[in-house]
N, C-alpha and C positions, 0 to 999 in steps of 0.2 A: 504494500500500500504506500502511496505517496501523497504529498500535499498538492492540492490543486494549483497553488501559486507556482510550484516547481515545474509542473508538467505543462504550464502555459507559456514557458520560455520560447521565444522565437515564433509564436503563432500569428503574430500580426494583430494583437488585440486592439480594438477601436474603442470599446466601452465595457465597463464592468459594473454590475449592480449586484451587491451581496458580498458575502465573505469568500476569500480565496485561501485563508489559512485553515482549510478543512481537509480531512483525509479522504481520499478517493479510493474506492474499492477496485474499480476497473474503468477503462475507457471503452465506450460502446457506440457504434454508429447504426446498429440494427435495433430498432426499438423493441422488437420481440425478445431480445436477449437481455434487456435491462433488468438489473437486480437492485435492491435497496443499497444506496451508497455509491452508485455509479455516476459518472458524468456522461451525458448523452451528447454526441456531436451530430448535428443535423446537416447532412451532406446533400447538396443538390446534384443528384446523379443523372445519368443519361436517360434513365427510364423512370426513376422514382425520385421525388423530392422529399428528403428526410424531414423538412420543416412541417410536412403534413402530419408527422407522427410525434411531434413534441409533446402534445397533451397526453398521449398514451405513455410516453417515456416517463413523464412526471408522475402520472398515476401509479406507475410501477415502482416508484421510489427513487428516481434520479434526483440527486442533490444539486446538480448543476447542469446547465445546458449551454452548449457552444453553438452559435448559429450566425448566419449572415443577416437575417431579418428577424427582429424581435417581435413576438406576438403583441397584439393590441393591449391585452390585459395580462401581463406576466405575473405569475404566482410570486408573491413577495417573500415566500418562505424559502425559496431556493436561490441559487446564484445564477445570474445570466451573464454570458460573455458574448459580445458581438465582435465578429472578426470579418475581415475583408473576403477571405476565401476559406470556407470551412473544410474543403478537401485538403488544402495545404495545411491548415491548422491540425487536422487529424494526423497527417504524416509527422508533423513536429511533436505532437502530443504522444503519439505511439512511440517515437524514438525516446522521448524524455521518460515516459512511463517505464520502459524496459531498460533504462540506464544507458542510453545512447550506445547500443552494442556495436554499431558500424564503425565507431571510433576506436574500438578495442581489437579490431582485426583489420587486415587489408582486404577491402571489398572491391572487386572488379566487376563492372557491368558490361554485358555484351548486347549490342543492339544491331538491327539490320533485318532484312526480309528473310534471308536464308542463312543457315549455318550456325545460328545462335546456340541451339541445343547441343550440336556436335562439339563446338568449341568449349562451352561450359563443362560438358562431360569430360572432354580431354583434359582440361585444366584441373578439374577435381581429381581425376585419376592420377594425373601427373604429380601433383603436389603430395598426394597420399604416398605415391611410390618414392618420392624424394624424402619421405620421413616426417612430413608435417601433418598437423591436424588441419583438416579442410572441410568446408561445407559447400553445398551448391543448391541453387534454386532454379529449376528448369521446368519446361513444359511436361516432361515425363515424370519427374520425381524430385522431391526435395531431399537432401541428404545432410546429416550431421555426421561427419566422418563416414562410416559405412552404414549408419542407421537410416533407413528409408522412411520418408513421409510422403504419401501420395498427394497429388494436387489436381484440381479440375481446371485451373486457370494458368495462363502463360506466366503471369505475375500475380501472386496473391494480393489481398488488400494490405494496407499499410500496417495494421495491427498484427496480422499474421506474419508479415515479413520481419518485423522487429522481434516478434516472439521467437521465430525460428533463429534469427541472428543471435538472440540472447542465449538460446540453447547451444549454439555453436561456441559462443564465448565460454559458457559453463563447461563445455566438453573439451576445452583446451584448443580449439581451432585458431590458427593464426591467419588463415586465409578463407575467403568466401568468394564464390563465382556465381554470377546471377544473370539470367536472361532479363533484359529490360525491353519490354514491348512498347510500341508506340502508344497503346491504350494506357499503359501504366504511367508513361511520361505525362500525357495530357491530363489524366485524371489525378495527378499529384500523388500517386501511390508510392513514389520514391522520395517524396518530400521528407526532409529531416535526415536522410541517409548521407553519410560521408563516404565518397568513393575514392579509392586510391588510384583507380584508373578506369578508363572507358574504351571500349573497342567497337569499331564500326565495320561490319562485314560487307554489306551491299544494300542496295535499295531497288526493288522492282515492284511491279504491279501487285498490290495486295491491300486488304483492309479499306478499300475505297467505299465500302458500305458505311464505314464509320467516319473516315476523314473527308469523304466527299470528293476531294481533288488530290492529285498526286503532289501538288505544291504543299498542301496541308500535311500530307504524310511525311514529306521531307522535313518540313518545319518541326514536326513532332520529334523526329529523330535528332534534329539539330539542337533542340532545346536541351537535351541531355548533355551535350557537349558545352553549350553556352553556360550551363550552371555549374560546371566543374570548378573546383578550387585550383589555385595556382600550383599547389604542391602535387597535384595529380598528374597522370600522364594520359594523353589521348592517342590512340593507335587506330589508324584507318587503312582500309584496303585500297591502295592506290590504283588497282585495276578497275575500280568502279568510278565512273565519271562524276559521281556526286560526293566522292570522298572529301574533296577540297572544301565543299560547302560546310561540312561538319566542323571544320577547323577555323572557319572565318572569324568567329567571335569568342572562341574559347580562351581562357586564361591558362589552361593546362599545357604542359610540355608536349610538343607535337612530334609524332613518329608515324611511319608508314611501313606497310609490308606489301609485297606484290610478287606475282609470277611472270607478268608480261611487261611491266614498266620499271623504271628506276625507283628504288625505295630504300629506306634505311635498313630493312630486312628483306633480302631477295631470295627467291627460290626458282627452280626450273624443273619441270616434270620431264624425266628421262624415259621411263617405261611405265606402262599402265596395263595391267592384266586383271582378270577376275580374282586372282589369288593375292593381289596387292600391287603397290606402286613403288617405283624407285625415283628419287629426285635429288637434285642438289639443293641443300637447305643451308643458307648462309655459307656457301662454298664448301660444304661438307657432304659427302655421299651418304644418303639416308634412305632406308627401306621402311615401309609400313605395310601392314596387312590391309589397310584401307584402300579404297578404289576411287579413281576419278580425279580430274583436275580440280573439281570443287573441294574435294577432301585434301588435296595437296595445299590448297589455299587455307583450309581450316587448320591444317597442321602448322603452316607458316604462322598463322595468327596465334596459336597456342604457344609455339616456340618463342615468338617475339614478346608475348605477354610475360612469359616466365623469365626471360632475360631482363625485361624492364622491372621485374620484381627482384632483381639482383641474384638470380640463380646462375649457377655455373653452366656454361654452354654445353660442354661435353656431357655432363650428367643429365642435362635436359634432353639432349639428342638420344642418349642411350635409353632413358626411361620412356621417351615418347615413341620410340620405334616398336615397342611392344603393345601399344594401346590400340583399341578398336573403335572408340567413339561411341555414339549413342545408338540405342536399339531402334530398329526401324528406319535406319538411314543406310541405304544401299546394302541391305542384308542379303547375302547370296546363299541360296539353298540349292542343292543339286539332287535331282530325283535319281532313284536307282536306274532309271532308264536313260539317264544322260541329258535330261532337260534342265537347263539353268534357269532358276526362278529368282527374281529379285523383288524384294519388298521394300518400298521406299515411301517416306512421308510426303513426297513432292505433291503439294496442293496449290502451287502457284504456277503460272505459265513459265517463268524463268527456271524454277526448280525442276519442273518436268522436262524442259528443254535440256538442262544440264545433264540430267540422268540419261535421257535418250541419246544425247550426243556422246556421252561416255560409253554407252553400250555400243554405239556405232564405231567408235574409235578402237575399242578393245576387240570386237568381233571381226571375223574374216569377211563379212559381207554376204556370205552364202547362206547364213542361218535366217530363219524366220524370226522376227521380233513381234511378239503378240502383246499388246498393251491393254491392260484392264484399268480404266480410269473413270472417275466421276467428279462431282463438285458438290460441296456442302450447301445445304439449304440455309436460308436466312443470312446469307453472306453476300459479298460483292458479286453481283450477277454478271458484270461486264467481262470477268475473266473466264466465264464458262465457254463461250465459243472459241476464245483464243486457246484455251487448253486443249479442246477437242481438235482444233486445227493443227496444233503442234504434234499431238499424239498421232494423228493421221499422216502427217508429212514425214515423220521420223520412224514409223512402224510399218511392218508388213500387213498386220491386221490390227484393228482396234475394236475393243468391246467397251461401249459406254455403259456405266452402271451406277447404282446408288452409292453415295458416300455421305453419311450423316444428313439425311434430308431435313431433319429437325421438323419444323412445322409446315414445310412446303410439300406440295405434291411431287413425288419423285419423277413422275412423267414430265411435269413442267420443267424441272431442272434439266432433264435429258433432252427435251425439245430445244432449250436454250443452247445446249452443247452442240446438238446436231446442226444448228444454224451456222456453225463455224466450219463444218466439213466441206471442203472443196468437192465439186461434183466428180472429179476424177478419182477421189478416194472413197466415194459412197459405197461402191460394191465391196470394198474391203472393211466396211464398218458394220458392226452388229450392235444392237441395243438390247440389253438384257437387264431389266430393273433389279432383279434379285442378285445381290452381290455374290453369294455363294455359287449360284448357277453360272454367273459370268466367269468366275475363276475356274470352275469345273469345265466350262466350254473352252476356255483358253488352253487348259491342260490337254483336252481332247484334240485340239488343233495342232499341238506341238509335237514334233518328232525329236529324236535324239540329236543333241547339239543345238536345238532351237532355244530361244530365250523368251521367257515370260516376265513382263514387268507388271506388278500389281502396285499401283500408285495411289497415294492420297491419304492413307490411314497409318501406315508405318507401325509405330509402337502401340497405337490405340487398340484396346481390347473390347470395343463396343461399337454398335450402330445406334446413333441417336435418332429416334423416330417419335415425333409428337411428345417431346418432353421426357421420354423414357429411354434409358440406355440399355439396349439389349446386348448380351454377350456376343462378341464377334471378333475373331482374330484371323487376319489374312494368313499369317504364317501357319496357324493351326489348320486352317482349311487346306492349305497346300500340303502340309505334312500328312494329313489324312488321305489326300489324293495319291500321294506317293505309295501308300500301303495298299491301295486298291488297284494299282496298275502294274 
């Protein structure tokens, strides 16, 4: 428990009515979770305005309310704090309540459209292998050393983030690596955190259902770098044309990595096969069981980050060469009959293009490439035809199918995708709404040596339909097919 006056530090208080020298049991922004002695923060969210639930929070025993707009007749028995931005205030309060944990370890945030999860996973594994305590917050899982905590969101809310970071501190972690989504930046979920460094991977077509324009999406990523302190480092992928934008207004020390252009940390892909890649990394010969130029870039990013965190280059290279990255990112499965199956999370046009181009580069060109792909419901609709067009252009056969339709009609999503198929590719395109049947059909179409790409879900173990998550695992479906053929 902490004093209210202590957890209000840095929140941007505009007005206070009532006592602040009172003990707070907990900080809450969901009125349904309020307990007697809590402080309730009314956040104006994208879908729900927390100000509507102030009365409910007070009736449940909240002793203080933080809000942007005071009610007309505020209850005089509790404390009222008016702030300019309650989402920002929540981030600061969460940090203060948990003892500012981000200042007690070296926290590195990774942002960008693609590669975030892989890089965070690599860094977490790397620092554990180097003998440090380390934590991670990612799309797949949160970890305190080797202890896993599942998550539903790319970046949890500010209270959850600080709670997990405090657990890391208590467990002796010296480092933490965190995916930082554009949503989290705009919604101030990372307010109050002190970053030792920030990394930018790339930026491509994604989340335009939320940000509306590509310019807004870039601005969201840029804000992360704009807010960095002078003692932090900023590391960007110089192969991406928007990398320099991220550095325009940052106070942090500026560094770059690249495979194709000049950079502070440079690499070059030498060989790429389904069994792994070989590259020059900072002028050193380097082998990894990971596959593809995009993973060569991810490995460069992890290496550069470790060096900027004052780790020995040789030790980093040695440890990094044995790591495999995140689940569901170019996972290769081989059937007993010799069919190569790849499960990948690619759910943006650029990510799908990267994976299919990697397959084309590695394969001989004589094999069939059968791609199973869909697009999520209630998300950016404009990328649906583009993803279908890429799949058709870079595959022998394409099967369009469901991928978390959520509240949308799956057939409507597939119709949006079909609109992107060039007439010349229509005869090689199938539409099978049932994802399991789509994967089964792809397997039936493939012969020895052929390649099946099942894209879009990767590590996910569910299909989300009308608010319900039904168990579904692309890798499990493939494995069961291996046993029947």
